[in-house]
N, C-alpha and C positions, 0 to 999 in steps of 0.2 A: 503494498501498500504506499503510496506518495502521496505525503502531504505538503501542501502551498501556500503561501502567504498569498496575500492579499498586495496589490504593486502600489493602489493609493487608499489612506485610510481617510473617511470625515466625518466630522464630530460636529454637532450642532449643539447650543445652551438657548435657552428663550426664559425670559422674563416678562410677565404679565400681569398689568394691574387695572383696577377699573374705580370708577366713583361718580357721585352724583356732581351732575351743577345745576344749578337752579335755573342758567341759561338753555340748558337743551332737554329738561323735564317735558315729558316723561320718561326720555330716553337718557341711557347711562355710557359713558363715555368709557371706551378703553383704548390702554395704549398696551405696544409692545417692542421690544426687541430682540434681534435673532442676530446671532451671532455663530458664521458657520465658516468652518477651515477644511481643507482638504492638503493631505502630508503624503508625500514619497515616503512608503515607507522604509525602503532600503537605505535612503540618506538621512530621513527628517526634516526636509525641505518642507517648509510652506510650499505650494505650489497654486492656491484657490485660497482668499482669504476676505470674506462681504460681514460686517456688520449692517442691517437696516432696524427700523424702526416704523410703524406704523399704528393706525388710529382704528378704531371701530364707533360704531355709535348704535347700539341696539336695545332695545325693549327690558334689559336685564344683564345685571354684573355680568356673569357667565360667558352669555352670548355676546357684550361688547369685549369681553379680554379674548376670547376664542376668534372673532374676527380678523380683531387687531393681527393675533398671533398668525394664523392663515395670509394674512396678505404679507405682512413680513417675512415669514417662514418662503413665501413663495416667490418674493423679490431676492432675497437674498440666496434661496437655491437655485433658482434662475443664473444671478449674477455670476456666484461661482462655480457652477458648470460651465459657463461661458469662456470665464477664465481658465480653468481646466482645461478645456478644450484647446484655445489658442496657445497653451503650454504643449499638450501631445502633438500638437502641428509643429513646434519649434522643433523637437526633438528628433 
């Protein structure tokens, strides 16, 4: 049996919060920050790294934070994927 290791490792972290703002009542605002990084396993070099913030406006706190997290995650993931693709084309 042969074991292989991944050529790249991707990690992500998410921080989300929500708050009630009288100016947007009855809606709740949510904010989220997502950080994504892709590391080349063999060298340990960071080949793609993105950090993105987003906001959401929903009827409850969980939905607002989730909406913001989804938007930030999609944006950061797409940007990191484009950066990784450019790196791979250069090698």
